[in-house]
GUSE-724936 format. One line per field, with one value per residue: residue number from 1; residue in three letters; x, y, z of N, C-alpha, C in turn. Coordinates in Angstrom, 2 decimals, decimal comma, m for minus. Layout:
N
pos: NUM/...
code: Ala/...
nx: X/...
ny: Y/...
nz: Z/...
cax: X/...
cay: Y/...
caz: Z/...
cx: X/...
cy: Y/...
cz: Z/...
***
This chain:
104
pos: 1/2/3/4/5/6/7/8/9/10/11/12/13/14/15/16/17/18/19/20/21/22/23/24/25/26/27/28/29/30/31/32/33/34/35/36/37/38/39/40/41/42/43/44/45/46/47/48/49/50/51/52/53/54/55/56/57/58/59/60/61/62/63/64/65/66/67/68/69/70/71/72/73/74/75/76/77/78/79/80/81/82/83/84/85/86/87/88/89/90/91/92/93/94/95/96/97/98/99/100/101/102/103/104
code: Met/Asn/Ile/Cys/Ile/Leu/Gly/Asp/Phe/Asn/Ala/Ile/Val/Asp/His/Gln/Lys/Asp/His/Ser/Ser/Gly/Gly/Arg/Lys/Arg/Lys/Lys/Lys/Arg/Val/Leu/Pro/Lys/Ala/Cys/Glu/Glu/Val/Met/Thr/Glu/Leu/Ser/Leu/Ile/Asp/Val/Trp/Arg/Lys/Leu/Asn/Pro/Lys/Glu/Lys/Gln/Phe/Thr/Phe/Tyr/Ser/Asn/Pro/His/Gln/Ser/Trp/Thr/Gln/Ile/Asp/Met/Val/Trp/Met/Asn/Gly/Glu/Ile/Val/Asn/Glu/Leu/Lys/Glu/Ile/Glu/Ile/Leu/Pro/Asn/Lys/Trp/Ala/Asp/His/Asn/Pro/Ile/Arg/Ile/Ile
nx: 0,35/0,67/1,44/0,73/1,78/1,72/2,25/2,08/3,39/4,58/6,74/10,17/12,64/15,49/17,61/20,11/19,63/17,44/17,02/17,50/18,53/20,01/22,51/21,55/21,14/18,50/16,66/15,50/14,02/10,81/10,64/9,77/6,74/7,80/5,92/5,04/6,83/7,41/5,15/5,71/7,47/6,68/4,86/6,69/7,78/9,37/11,57/10,61/11,75/14,17/15,68/15,89/17,52/20,19/21,87/21,24/20,21/17,55/14,56/11,04/9,59/9,23/9,30/8,89/8,86/10,22/12,54/13,90/14,27/13,10/11,95/9,62/7,14/6,35/7,12/6,41/6,86/5,53/6,76/6,51/5,74/7,74/9,89/9,46/8,72/10,76/10,73/11,86/11,19/11,55/9,86/9,95/8,82/6,43/4,13/3,59/3,90/5,05/6,50/5,55/5,86/7,17/6,26/7,41
ny: m1,28/2,31/4,88/8,44/11,09/14,76/17,83/20,45/19,72/21,23/20,20/19,38/17,45/16,90/18,51/20,29/20,43/21,07/23,43/26,86/30,09/32,23/32,50/33,26/32,01/29,95/28,14/24,71/23,29/22,06/17,75/15,86/14,19/11,32/8,50/9,70/8,81/6,37/5,67/6,79/4,95/2,44/2,09/2,48/5,22/7,82/10,46/12,63/14,42/15,31/12,73/12,50/15,34/15,16/16,54/19,55/22,40/23,55/25,51/25,77/27,15/30,77/32,46/35,56/36,35/34,50/35,13/32,96/29,96/27,13/23,92/22,49/21,08/18,96/16,34/12,69/9,30/6,00/3,32/2,13/4,95/6,73/5,64/6,85/8,93/12,73/14,78/16,78/20,09/23,32/25,68/29,65/32,02/35,02/35,78/34,61/32,67/30,49/28,48/26,87/23,55/21,42/18,72/16,68
nz: m0,21/m1,21/0,52/1,34/3,39/4,53/4,98/7,82/10,26/12,38/14,04/13,92/12,19/12,35/14,66/14,21/10,95/10,51/11,62/12,48/13,56/13,26/14,73/17,54/20,95/21,78/22,82/22,91/20,06/19,10/18,16/16,77/17,67/19,59/19,33/17,16/15,60/15,31/14,05/11,59/11,39/11,60/9,07/7,10/6,50/4,53/4,84/2,33/1,31/2,86/1,59/m1,08/m0,30/1,19/2,26/2,51/3,95/4,39/4,40/5,52/7,01/8,55/11,29/12,88/14,96/17,14/15,39/14,32/11,55/10,17/9,72/8,91/7,90/5,20/3,50/3,52/2,11/1,31/m0,45/m4,05/m4,74/m3,70/m5,06/m7,55/m7,37/m8,70/m8,12/m5,73/m4,29/m1,83/m2,07/m2,58/m0,49/m0,83/0,98/3,14/6,25/6,01/3,31/0,26/m0,96/m4,02/m5,60/m7,77
cax: 0,36/1,48/0,74/1,97/1,69/2,45/1,66/2,38/4,03/4,48/7,99/11,64/13,39/17,13/17,56/21,19/19,47/15,85/16,27/18,34/18,38/20,66/23,39/20,98/20,53/17,05/15,27/15,27/12,91/10,29/10,96/8,85/6,98/8,28/4,13/4,79/8,56/7,18/4,51/6,44/8,97/5,64/4,43/7,74/7,15/10,64/11,23/11,48/12,62/15,25/16,63/17,06/18,82/20,60/22,87/20,93/19,48/16,53/13,82/10,24/8,51/9,91/9,00/9,31/9,10/11,00/13,84/13,95/14,04/12,31/11,68/7,87/6,43/7,06/6,36/6,51/5,89/6,32/6,23/6,61/5,28/8,84/10,66/8,59/9,18/11,61/12,28/11,20/11,63/10,90/9,55/10,28/7,45/6,43/2,78/2,96/5,43/5,22/7,05/5,04/6,24/6,52/6,15/7,10
cay: m0,06/3,11/6,09/10,36/11,98/16,19/19,22/21,21/18,93/21,79/20,02/18,91/15,49/16,76/20,00/20,31/20,48/21,52/24,62/27,91/30,87/32,93/32,55/33,67/30,95/29,84/27,14/23,10/23,10/20,31/17,26/15,03/12,98/9,28/8,09/9,63/8,30/4,81/5,36/6,74/3,44/0,99/2,06/2,77/5,87/8,74/12,23/12,40/15,86/15,41/11,74/13,73/16,55/14,75/17,65/20,82/22,87/24,89/25,97/25,69/28,14/31,39/33,14/36,85/36,62/34,01/35,19/31,58/29,25/25,80/22,84/21,56/21,25/17,77/15,20/10,77/8,51/4,70/2,30/2,68/6,28/6,41/5,30/7,69/11,12/12,95/16,11/17,87/21,40/24,17/26,64/30,46/32,56/36,27/36,29/33,92/32,36/28,63/28,21/26,37/22,46/21,10/17,71/16,38
caz: m0,12/m0,87/1,45/1,20/4,87/3,74/6,37/8,60/11,53/14,31/14,91/13,48/12,75/13,45/15,28/12,87/9,39/9,93/11,77/12,05/14,73/13,22/15,59/18,73/21,37/21,55/23,31/21,86/18,76/19,22/17,53/16,62/18,86/19,81/18,60/15,23/14,84/15,36/13,13/10,40/11,11/11,28/7,45/6,32/5,35/4,31/4,54/0,92/1,16/3,20/1,04/m2,17/m0,48/2,71/3,34/2,41/4,95/3,60/5,70/4,87/7,85/9,64/13,07/12,87/16,93/17,79/14,15/13,43/10,72/10,55/8,64/9,77/6,69/5,12/2,88/4,07/1,52/1,34/m1,73/m5,04/m5,07/m3,47/m6,47/m8,65/m7,10/m9,59/m7,70/m4,38/m4,10/m1,34/m3,28/m1,82/m0,64/0,04/1,35/3,81/6,43/5,34/1,69/m0,32/m1,82/m4,93/m5,62/m9,09
cx: 0,92/0,58/1,31/1,52/2,30/1,49/2,43/2,88/4,77/6,30/9,02/12,06/14,76/17,58/19,22/20,50/18,23/16,12/17,42/17,56/19,12/22,01/22,63/20,38/19,06/17,18/15,75/14,44/12,59/10,54/9,71/8,28/7,34/7,04/4,71/5,79/7,90/5,86/4,66/7,41/8,10/5,36/5,67/7,56/8,54/10,22/11,63/12,15/14,35/16,35/16,96/17,38/19,24/21,47/22,33/20,52/18,93/15,44/12,15/9,45/9,64/9,06/9,63/9,56/10,12/13,02/14,45/13,59/13,83/11,84/10,77/7,15/6,64/5,99/7,03/5,30/7,07/6,15/6,78/7,04/7,16/10,29/10,63/9,08/10,62/12,17/11,07/11,69/10,76/11,19/9,63/8,73/7,77/4,79/2,61/4,15/5,57/5,26/6,36/6,26/6,53/7,00/6,21/7,48
cy: 1,38/4,39/7,44/10,59/13,65/16,62/19,32/19,89/19,13/21,33/19,63/17,78/16,04/18,34/20,85/21,23/21,20/22,93/25,91/29,60/32,45/33,34/32,54/31,96/30,41/28,44/25,74/23,30/22,04/19,53/16,23/13,98/11,39/8,25/8,01/9,19/7,16/4,81/5,21/5,17/2,54/0,86/2,18/3,52/7,03/9,77/12,61/13,67/15,68/13,80/12,06/14,77/16,45/15,85/18,97/21,16/24,18/24,68/25,94/27,27/29,67/32,50/34,02/36,79/36,13/34,43/33,85/31,10/27,89/24,83/22,38/21,46/19,41/16,72/13,70/10,15/7,09/4,17/2,67/4,04/7,04/6,65/6,07/8,52/11,12/13,96/16,52/18,94/22,59/25,08/28,28/31,12/34,01/36,71/35,69/33,04/31,09/29,04/26,38/25,07/21,94/19,85/17,70/14,35
cz: m0,20/0,37/1,27/2,27/4,11/4,94/6,67/10,07/12,83/14,12/13,45/13,08/13,07/13,24/13,81/12,01/9,82/10,96/12,33/13,01/14,30/14,00/17,26/18,79/21,46/22,63/22,57/21,10/19,51/18,31/17,21/17,33/18,86/18,89/17,56/14,25/14,68/14,53/11,89/10,15/11,04/9,90/6,67/5,60/5,53/4,44/3,13/0,97/1,41/2,74/m0,28/m1,35/1,62/3,30/2,92/3,75/4,52/4,58/4,97/6,15/8,59/10,43/12,91/14,42/17,72/16,16/13,77/12,42/10,44/9,48/9,25/8,81/5,74/4,06/3,35/3,05/2,03/m0,04/m3,00/m5,78/m4,38/m4,48/m7,67/m8,60/m7,91/m9,03/m6,29/m3,92/m3,36/m2,16/m2,37/m1,56/0,09/0,60/2,48/5,23/6,57/3,62/1,75/m1,02/m2,25/m5,18/m7,12/m9,16
***
């Protein structure tokens, strides 16, 4: 069974890759809950943006009050649809606090 789950998770996976506060010291950002990680593992879901961009540090959300950037909008897939994925891109955004993600 192919599954695709995408959206604003309001949490990050990796503190080093998915968060930036421009050098300011801030409290730790919320990571995906253990229950969420367990479901992702059970369903063999993969963070496809990270799979195709393993070393990139790009963000989907900007918090003006905290002056921080995070990647909290994610696309998780499993099965054959992962192999058919050609491209996933975080697009620029000028009118909202979240950046759109394009999947091809």
